[in-house]
C-alpha positions as CSV (number, residue, x, y, z in Angstrom):
1,M,132.5,183.2,-2.9
2,D,132.6,184.4,-7.0
3,P,133.5,180.9,-9.0
4,S,134.8,183.3,-11.6
5,Q,137.6,184.1,-9.7
6,E,141.4,182.5,-10.9
7,N,141.5,178.5,-10.5
8,T,144.8,177.8,-9.2
9,Q,144.7,174.4,-10.9
10,Q,143.8,176.2,-14.3
11,N,144.9,174.4,-17.4
12,Q,146.2,171.3,-15.7
13,G,143.9,169.4,-17.5
14,L,142.0,166.4,-16.3
15,D,142.4,163.3,-16.5
16,L,139.3,160.9,-18.3
17,S,141.6,157.9,-17.9
18,A,142.1,157.7,-21.8
19,V,138.9,158.2,-23.6
20,R,138.7,157.6,-26.7
21,S,139.2,161.1,-28.8
22,K,142.2,162.8,-29.6
23,N,140.8,166.1,-28.0
24,L,141.4,165.3,-24.8
25,P,144.4,165.8,-22.6
26,P,146.5,162.6,-21.9
27,E,147.2,161.2,-18.3
28,Q,147.8,164.4,-16.1
29,A,145.9,164.3,-12.9
30,G,145.8,160.9,-11.8
31,N,143.2,159.7,-9.8
32,A,141.8,163.5,-9.1
33,G,138.7,163.5,-7.3
34,Q,138.7,160.3,-5.1
35,A,139.3,159.4,-1.7
36,P,142.4,158.6,-1.0
37,A,144.5,155.5,-1.2
38,G,143.5,153.2,1.8
39,A,140.7,155.5,3.0
40,G,138.1,154.0,5.4
41,P,138.4,151.0,7.8
42,A,142.1,150.3,6.8
43,G,145.2,149.3,9.0
44,A,146.0,152.7,12.0
45,G,149.5,151.2,12.1
46,A,150.2,151.5,8.8
47,A,148.0,153.9,7.0
48,G,147.4,155.6,10.2
49,A,150.7,156.5,10.8
50,Q,151.2,157.4,6.8
51,D,148.7,159.1,5.5
52,P,147.7,162.8,7.4
53,N,144.1,162.6,6.7
54,A,143.7,159.1,8.8
55,V,142.2,159.6,12.6
56,A,142.5,156.0,14.3
57,V,139.1,155.4,16.5
58,P,138.5,152.2,18.1
59,S,135.8,151.8,15.5
60,L,133.7,153.4,13.4
61,V,130.7,153.0,15.9
62,F,131.2,152.9,19.4
63,D,129.8,153.8,22.8
64,V,130.6,157.0,24.5
65,D,129.9,158.8,27.8
66,E,130.3,161.8,29.6
67,A,133.9,161.0,30.7
68,G,135.2,160.6,27.2
69,F,133.1,163.1,25.2
70,N,136.1,165.1,25.0
71,S,137.8,162.6,22.6
72,V,134.8,162.7,20.6
73,V,134.6,166.5,20.1
74,A,138.6,166.0,19.2
75,I,137.8,163.5,16.7
76,S,135.3,166.1,14.9
77,D,138.0,168.8,14.1
78,R,138.8,166.0,11.1
79,V,136.2,163.6,10.6
80,P,132.0,164.4,11.2
81,V,130.7,163.0,14.4
82,V,127.3,161.3,14.3
83,I,125.5,161.1,17.8
84,D,122.9,158.9,18.4
85,L,120.5,159.3,21.3
86,W,119.3,156.8,22.6
87,A,117.7,154.6,25.6
88,E,117.1,150.8,26.3
89,W,113.7,151.3,26.5
90,C,113.1,153.3,23.4
91,E,111.2,151.2,20.8
92,P,111.7,153.6,17.5
93,C,116.0,153.8,19.0
94,K,115.9,150.2,18.2
95,Q,114.6,150.6,14.8
96,L,116.9,153.4,13.9
97,S,120.0,152.6,15.7
98,P,120.4,149.3,13.1
99,V,120.1,151.3,10.2
100,L,122.5,153.9,11.9
101,E,125.2,151.6,12.5
102,R,124.7,149.8,8.9
103,V,125.1,153.4,6.9
104,T,128.0,154.4,9.0
105,E,129.7,151.3,8.0
106,A,128.8,152.1,4.5
107,Y,130.5,155.1,4.1
108,G,133.9,153.6,5.1
109,G,135.3,155.9,7.7
110,R,133.8,159.3,6.3
111,L,132.4,159.7,9.3
112,V,132.0,157.5,12.6
113,L,129.0,157.3,14.9
114,A,129.2,157.8,18.7
115,K,126.1,156.1,20.9
116,V,124.7,157.9,23.7
117,D,122.6,156.3,26.6
118,V,120.4,159.6,27.5
119,D,119.4,157.6,30.8
120,A,123.3,156.8,31.5
121,N,124.3,160.1,30.6
122,P,122.0,163.0,31.7
123,R,123.9,166.0,31.1
124,L,125.0,164.8,27.4
125,Q,121.4,165.1,26.8
126,Q,121.2,168.0,28.8
127,A,123.9,169.7,26.9
128,F,122.0,168.9,23.8
129,G,119.1,170.0,24.3
130,V,117.2,166.6,23.6
131,Q,113.3,166.5,24.8
132,S,112.7,163.0,22.8
133,I,114.5,160.2,21.4
134,P,116.0,159.0,19.0
135,T,117.5,162.2,18.3
136,V,120.6,162.2,16.2
137,V,123.0,165.4,15.9
138,A,126.4,165.5,14.0
139,I,129.7,167.3,15.6
140,V,131.7,168.8,12.8
141,K,134.9,170.9,14.3
142,G,133.3,170.8,17.8
143,Q,129.9,172.6,17.0
144,P,126.7,171.0,17.0
145,V,125.0,170.3,14.2
146,P,121.0,169.2,14.0
147,L,119.7,166.3,12.2
148,F,116.9,164.6,12.9
149,Q,114.5,162.9,15.6
150,S,112.6,159.5,15.1
151,A,113.2,156.4,13.2
152,L,113.8,157.4,9.2
153,P,114.0,154.7,6.8
154,E,117.4,153.9,5.3
155,P,117.1,156.1,2.3
156,Q,116.5,159.3,4.3
157,V,119.2,158.6,6.4
158,R,121.7,158.6,3.8
159,A,120.6,161.5,2.1
160,Y,121.2,163.5,5.9
161,F,124.7,161.9,6.0
162,D,125.3,163.1,2.3
163,E,124.4,166.7,3.2
164,L,126.3,166.2,6.9
165,L,129.4,165.3,4.6
166,K,129.2,168.0,2.5
167,L,128.8,170.5,5.2
168,A,132.3,169.0,6.9
169,S,133.9,169.2,3.4
170,E,133.4,173.2,3.1
171,N,134.4,173.4,6.4
172,G,137.4,171.8,5.9
173,V,137.0,168.8,7.6
174,T,137.8,165.9,5.4
175,G,140.0,163.2,6.8
176,Y,138.6,159.7,7.3
177,A,138.5,157.2,10.2
178,V,140.9,154.3,10.5
179,A,139.4,151.5,12.8
180,D,142.3,150.2,15.1
181,G,143.1,146.7,14.0
182,A,141.2,146.5,11.1
183,E,143.1,144.7,8.0
184,P,144.5,147.0,5.5
185,E,141.8,147.5,2.1
186,P,143.9,146.7,-1.3
187,S,145.1,149.6,-2.7
188,G,144.1,149.0,-6.3
189,P,140.9,150.3,-7.8
190,A,137.8,149.6,-6.3
191,H,135.8,149.2,-9.5
192,P,138.3,147.5,-12.0
193,E,136.3,146.1,-14.6
194,A,134.4,149.8,-14.9
195,E,137.8,151.2,-14.9
196,E,138.9,149.3,-17.5
197,A,135.8,149.6,-19.4
198,L,136.4,153.8,-19.5
199,A,139.9,153.5,-20.3
200,K,138.8,152.1,-23.5
201,G,136.1,154.7,-23.9
202,D,133.6,152.0,-23.3
203,F,130.9,154.4,-22.3
204,D,127.9,152.0,-21.9
205,T,129.8,149.2,-19.9
206,A,131.3,151.4,-17.7
207,E,128.0,153.6,-16.6
208,N,126.3,149.7,-16.0
209,L,129.0,148.6,-13.5
210,F,129.2,152.3,-12.0
211,K,125.4,152.7,-11.7
212,A,125.1,148.4,-10.4
213,A,127.8,149.8,-7.8
214,L,125.5,153.0,-6.6
215,A,122.6,150.7,-6.9
216,S,124.1,148.5,-4.0
217,S,125.7,151.3,-2.1
218,P,124.7,154.5,-2.7
219,A,127.4,156.4,-0.9
220,D,130.2,154.9,-3.3
221,E,132.0,158.0,-3.9
222,E,134.6,156.3,-6.5
223,A,131.2,154.8,-8.2
224,K,129.9,158.3,-8.5
225,F,133.4,160.2,-9.6
226,G,133.5,156.9,-12.6
227,L,130.1,157.7,-13.5
228,A,130.6,161.2,-13.6
229,R,133.6,160.6,-15.8
230,A,131.4,158.4,-17.9
231,G,129.3,160.7,-18.3
232,L,131.6,164.0,-19.2
233,G,133.6,161.1,-21.5
234,R,130.6,160.1,-24.0
235,R,129.5,163.6,-24.4
236,L,133.0,164.9,-25.4
237,I,134.2,161.7,-27.3
238,D,135.2,163.2,-30.8
239,K,134.0,166.9,-30.5
240,E,136.4,170.0,-30.4
241,P,136.8,171.6,-27.5
242,A,137.5,175.2,-29.4
243,E,134.5,174.8,-31.1
244,L,132.2,174.0,-28.7
245,I,133.6,176.8,-26.5
246,A,133.3,179.1,-29.4
247,A,129.5,178.4,-30.1
248,A,128.8,179.4,-26.6
249,D,130.7,182.2,-26.4
250,A,128.5,183.5,-29.9
251,D,125.4,182.6,-28.0
252,P,125.1,183.2,-24.2
253,T,121.7,182.4,-23.9
254,D,122.1,178.8,-25.6
255,V,121.6,176.4,-22.8
256,E,122.8,173.3,-24.6
257,A,125.7,175.0,-25.8
258,A,126.7,176.3,-22.3
259,K,126.5,173.2,-21.0
260,A,128.8,171.3,-23.8
261,A,131.5,174.4,-23.7
262,A,131.5,173.9,-19.9
263,D,132.5,170.1,-20.1
264,A,135.2,171.4,-22.7
265,E,136.6,173.9,-20.2
266,V,136.8,171.7,-17.3
267,V,138.6,169.1,-19.3
268,G,140.8,171.7,-20.4
269,G,142.0,172.7,-17.1
270,N,139.1,176.1,-16.9
271,A,136.7,174.6,-14.4
272,S,136.3,178.1,-12.8
273,C,135.1,179.6,-16.4
274,A,132.8,176.7,-16.7
275,F,130.9,177.0,-13.5
276,T,130.7,180.9,-14.0
277,R,129.5,180.3,-17.8
278,L,126.5,177.6,-16.3
279,I,125.9,179.4,-13.1
280,S,125.7,182.8,-14.6
281,L,122.8,181.1,-17.4
282,I,120.9,179.7,-14.0
283,R,120.3,183.0,-12.9
284,T,118.7,183.7,-16.0
285,T,116.6,180.7,-17.1
286,A,113.6,178.8,-15.6
287,G,111.9,175.4,-15.4
288,E,113.4,172.2,-17.2
289,E,116.4,174.7,-18.3
290,K,117.4,175.9,-15.2
291,E,116.9,172.3,-13.8
292,S,119.4,170.7,-16.4
293,L,122.0,173.4,-15.6
294,R,121.6,172.6,-12.1
295,L,122.4,169.1,-12.6
296,R,125.4,169.6,-15.0
297,V,126.9,171.8,-12.5
298,L,126.7,168.9,-9.4
299,E,127.9,166.6,-12.1
300,L,131.2,168.7,-12.4
301,F,131.4,168.8,-8.8
302,E,131.2,164.9,-9.2
303,V,134.2,164.9,-11.6
304,L,136.3,167.4,-9.9
305,G,135.7,166.2,-6.6
306,A,134.7,168.3,-3.6
307,D,138.4,169.7,-2.7
308,D,138.7,170.9,-5.6
309,P,138.7,175.1,-5.2
310,A,136.9,176.0,-8.1
311,V,134.1,173.5,-6.6
312,T,134.6,175.5,-3.2
313,K,133.9,178.7,-5.2
314,A,131.2,177.5,-7.3
315,R,129.0,175.6,-4.4
316,T,128.6,178.8,-2.6
317,A,127.7,181.0,-5.9
318,L,125.2,178.1,-7.2
319,M,123.5,178.3,-3.7
320,R,123.1,182.3,-4.1
321,A,122.3,182.0,-7.8
322,L,119.1,179.5,-7.1
323,F,117.8,180.7,-3.9
């Protein structure tokens, strides 16, 4: 899809939590791009009943057999399901399974892990075409998605899960799992000190706090979102958006000017034009310039959130421009 198509949210502007600049818009978009309040293993009786994105599950990690597998397929319509195919005699399985469980819990309900003992469930092993174990696959909207085989270290597992979540989002699977009987999480911000620093325009402190949060939990979506906002605010402070855009328009080949103009356009509610500007340059540049443009596009994706229509369109255009 073409990111130059009209953005339905254009002209709304983007809230950067009171960044210190006369040029940035007032609070309009609230917490755009953040996960829904109570996301993750919150109380199924309260959050699950009120939030249409919540999917009640017995646990974020659970065993499944052939008789109950249809329920797993049903969950995959709204939440990605990772399938761990293992056996008691498999030593690599014993190394991988705890990693899968720990990482799944860290994603706070954005995906679930279903464990299948292949010895007890040979038809499931056959259905997935498993030749060796451990094998890890996923199900999104009832369709199998191959992930990996063998025991991998935790960072690689997280990387696979991140890509799975992107694929799921592109296919409209954006719900979250709510574990039955879990206590509701606090409704306040996950990183209050960092958010306070961001609101005051103290970008150094905000960035350091968000980076520290990501160092301990690389899957922390709120920290990713906060870090992206802090970077955007730093770049735009005391800048005149109209001048940035005019400078880029005057010289469409200037990479730095294009990145600055794209920042201004995103904050001004014109993300579609921002992505068109950057991706057009990606097609004609190479080396470090091309990579810096790609990274800026990805950073602006984080600012807006995966569900933003402009991001959905631009993600496809970016892939075409890169490959």
